C-alpha positions as CSV (number, residue, x, y, z in Angstrom):
1,M,0.0,-0.3,0.1
2,Q,1.5,3.3,-0.6
3,T,1.7,5.8,1.9
4,I,-0.1,9.2,3.0
5,E,3.1,11.2,1.1
6,E,3.3,9.2,-2.2
7,L,-0.9,9.2,-2.1
8,V,-0.3,13.0,-1.7
9,H,1.9,14.0,-4.2
10,S,0.6,11.3,-6.7
11,S,-2.8,13.2,-6.3
12,Y,-1.4,17.1,-6.6
13,W,1.3,16.4,-8.9
14,E,-0.2,13.5,-11.5
15,K,-3.7,14.1,-11.0
16,D,-3.9,17.6,-10.2
17,I,-6.7,17.5,-8.2
18,N,-7.5,19.8,-5.4
19,C,-7.2,19.2,-0.9
20,A,-10.8,18.2,-0.6
21,R,-10.2,15.5,-3.3
22,T,-6.9,14.1,-2.3
23,M,-8.4,13.9,1.0
24,L,-11.4,11.7,0.1
25,F,-9.1,9.3,-2.3
26,A,-6.5,9.0,0.2
27,L,-8.7,7.9,2.8
28,G,-11.1,5.5,0.9
29,T,-7.4,4.1,-0.4
30,L,-6.8,4.0,3.5
31,F,-9.8,2.2,4.8
32,E,-10.5,0.1,1.5
33,V,-13.6,2.5,1.3
34,P,-14.4,2.6,-3.0
35,L,-15.8,6.2,-3.6
36,E,-18.4,7.0,-6.2
37,N,-17.1,9.0,-9.3
38,Q,-20.2,11.3,-8.1
39,T,-18.3,12.1,-4.3
40,L,-15.3,13.0,-5.8
41,Q,-17.1,15.3,-8.5
42,A,-19.8,16.7,-5.9
43,A,-15.7,18.0,-3.6
44,I,-14.4,19.8,-7.5
45,G,-14.8,23.5,-5.9
46,M,-14.0,22.1,-2.3
47,H,-10.9,24.2,-1.6
48,G,-11.5,27.0,0.6
49,A,-15.3,27.2,-1.6
50,G,-13.5,27.2,-5.2
51,G,-10.8,29.1,-3.9
52,Y,-12.5,31.9,-2.0
53,R,-10.5,30.8,0.8
54,A,-13.6,29.6,3.3
55,Q,-13.8,26.3,5.3
56,C,-10.4,24.5,4.2
57,G,-11.1,22.0,1.7
58,L,-9.0,18.8,3.7
59,V,-12.1,19.5,6.5
60,E,-14.2,19.6,3.9
61,G,-13.4,16.0,2.5
62,A,-12.4,14.6,5.7
63,L,-15.9,15.5,6.8
64,M,-17.5,13.3,3.4
65,F,-15.8,11.0,4.5
66,L,-16.9,10.6,8.1
67,G,-20.4,10.7,6.4
68,I,-19.6,7.4,4.2
69,F,-17.3,5.4,6.4
70,F,-19.7,5.7,9.3
71,A,-22.7,5.0,7.3
72,Q,-21.2,2.0,5.9
73,K,-20.3,1.2,9.4
74,G,-24.3,1.2,10.6
75,Q,-24.1,4.8,12.2
76,A,-26.8,6.7,12.9
77,D,-27.1,10.2,11.5
78,E,-27.1,11.8,15.0
79,S,-23.9,10.0,15.3
80,I,-22.2,10.7,12.5
81,S,-23.0,14.5,12.8
82,K,-21.5,14.5,16.4
83,L,-18.3,12.6,15.4
84,C,-18.2,15.4,12.4
85,Y,-18.7,17.8,15.5
86,S,-16.0,16.1,17.5
87,Y,-13.4,16.4,14.3
88,A,-14.4,20.0,13.8
89,E,-13.2,20.9,17.4
90,E,-9.8,18.5,17.4
91,F,-8.8,19.4,13.8
92,T,-9.0,23.1,15.2
93,Q,-6.8,21.8,18.2
94,E,-4.3,20.3,16.1
95,F,-4.2,22.9,13.3
96,S,-6.0,26.3,15.0
97,S,-8.0,26.6,12.6
98,L,-10.7,25.1,9.8
99,E,-10.4,27.9,7.6
100,C,-8.6,28.2,4.3
101,R,-7.8,31.8,4.8
102,D,-6.1,30.8,8.1
103,L,-4.4,27.4,7.1
104,R,-3.3,29.2,3.8
105,P,-2.9,32.8,4.3
106,N,-1.7,34.1,1.5
107,G,-4.4,32.8,-0.3
108,F,-4.3,31.7,-3.8
109,Q,-2.0,33.5,-5.6
110,E,-0.8,33.3,-9.6
111,T,2.6,33.6,-8.2
112,D,2.6,30.6,-5.5
113,A,4.9,27.2,-5.9
114,P,2.8,24.2,-7.1
115,H,0.7,22.5,-3.9
116,V,1.9,24.9,-1.2
117,C,-0.6,22.9,0.7
118,E,0.9,19.6,0.1
119,N,2.9,19.0,3.1
120,L,-0.4,19.8,5.5
121,T,-2.1,17.4,3.3
122,V,-0.4,14.8,4.6
123,K,-0.3,15.8,8.2
124,A,-4.0,16.4,8.0
125,I,-5.0,12.9,6.3
126,A,-2.8,11.1,8.9
127,F,-4.5,13.0,11.7
128,T,-7.8,12.3,9.9
129,R,-6.9,9.1,9.8
130,D,-5.7,8.8,13.6
131,F,-9.3,10.2,14.6
132,I,-11.4,7.3,12.3
133,R,-9.1,4.9,13.7
134,T,-9.9,6.2,17.3
135,A,-13.6,6.9,16.6
136,N,-14.1,3.3,14.9
137,S,-12.3,1.5,17.6
138,S,-15.3,3.2,20.5
139,I,-18.2,2.2,18.2
140,Q,-17.5,-1.9,17.8
């Protein structure tokens, strides 16, 4: 199995997909959950709301995956919603914000180096993987 670093690098440099789709793709691979093409298409504009710098696409992709993963595990909507709340709270503690404008303070500039969020993405995926493992072990 590929490492998180390899998954992210491939997503960004070979497929040129955004952070939300990268998060979904990586988590789907790590947890062996196939994702429908339509799900990945729904995340096309989720990189800070299409570059607007609103909620980070890494968070949005993770929240989408939490819904998919835990629904497959038979969790009720209310339980999944609470997990999403906990995730957002813990993500904020770890990374200081849910907002792209804070996590990527210079925004999206033509002069940016390609894929400036690559390191943050690797860290966020590892954080999310660990969150899911912990949450999943507590419901089993």
